C-alpha positions in Angstrom: 101.8 82.8 94.8 98.3 81.5 94.3 95.1 83.5 94.6 93.0 82.9 97.7 89.6 81.2 97.3 86.5 81.6 99.5 86.4 77.8 100.3 89.8 78.1 102.0 90.5 78.7 105.6 93.0 81.4 106.5 94.7 82.4 109.7 96.6 85.5 110.8 100.3 85.2 110.4 102.4 85.4 113.6 104.6 88.0 111.9 101.8 90.5 111.8 100.3 92.4 114.8 96.9 94.1 114.5 95.9 96.9 116.8 93.0 99.3 117.2 94.3 102.8 117.7 91.4 105.2 118.4 89.0 104.8 115.5 91.6 103.1 113.2 92.8 99.6 113.0 96.4 99.0 111.8 98.4 95.9 110.9 102.1 96.1 111.6 104.6 93.5 110.3 107.0 92.5 113.0 110.7 92.0 112.0 113.0 90.7 114.7 113.0 93.1 117.7 111.2 96.1 116.0 108.4 96.7 113.5 108.7 97.3 109.8 107.0 100.7 109.8 107.0 100.9 105.9 104.7 97.8 105.9 102.0 99.3 108.1 98.6 98.6 106.7 95.6 100.7 107.7 92.3 98.8 107.6 88.8 100.1 107.1 86.1 99.2 109.5 85.0 96.3 107.2 88.6 95.1 106.6 89.2 95.2 110.3 86.1 93.0 110.8 87.4 90.5 108.2 90.9 90.5 109.9 89.3 89.6 113.2 87.5 86.7 111.6 90.7 85.1 110.2 91.1 82.7 113.1 92.2 79.6 111.1 88.6 78.1 111.6 86.4 80.1 109.4 86.4 79.7 105.6 86.2 82.7 103.3 82.7 81.8 102.7 81.8 81.9 106.4 83.4 85.4 106.6 81.4 86.5 103.6 78.2 85.3 105.4 79.2 87.2 108.5 79.9 90.4 106.5 76.5 90.2 104.7 74.8 89.8 108.1 76.8 92.5 110.0 77.0 95.2 107.3 73.9 94.4 105.3 75.8 94.3 102.0 75.1 92.4 98.8 76.7 89.0 98.8 78.4 89.4 95.4 80.0 92.7 96.7 81.1 91.0 100.0 82.7 88.1 98.1 84.6 90.5 95.7 85.8 92.7 98.6 86.8 89.7 100.8 88.8 88.2 97.9 90.5 91.5 97.2 91.5 91.9 100.9 92.6 88.3 101.2 94.8 88.8 98.2 96.4 91.9 99.6 97.0 90.2 103.0 98.5 87.2 101.3 100.8 89.4 99.3 101.9 91.2 102.5 102.4 87.7 104.2 99.8 88.8 106.8 97.8 85.6 106.5 98.7 81.9 106.0 96.6 78.9 104.9 95.2 77.1 107.9 96.4 73.5 107.9 94.5 70.4 109.0 91.2 70.0 110.8 90.3 72.7 113.3 88.4 72.1 116.5 84.9 73.4 116.6 84.3 77.1 117.5 82.2 76.1 120.5 85.2 74.9 122.4 83.9 71.4 122.6 86.3 68.6 121.7 86.0 67.4 118.1 84.1 64.1 117.6 86.1 61.2 116.1 
């Protein structure tokens, strides 16, 4: 399995459900009719923010920019933490590479 890169675009895998429960955010892998409770992943506030950004449109670089702005963190730290989290999510099959061009975030049709 290759390592994620910040210039890549990632999307949340359909096999993974994310839920905020009280002050915690958890990822639960779905298996058939039930959930694989051994694979539950608890996310920090920052990791939950990154998870919510993984919409198949934003690159890792764009997510890093959002982290720097939102949490007032040093860019190099945000890059390292994002790559580490993306690696963990990739290992857990919680994210997949986004394929092909994506429509703009504004909801307007893409120009030809």
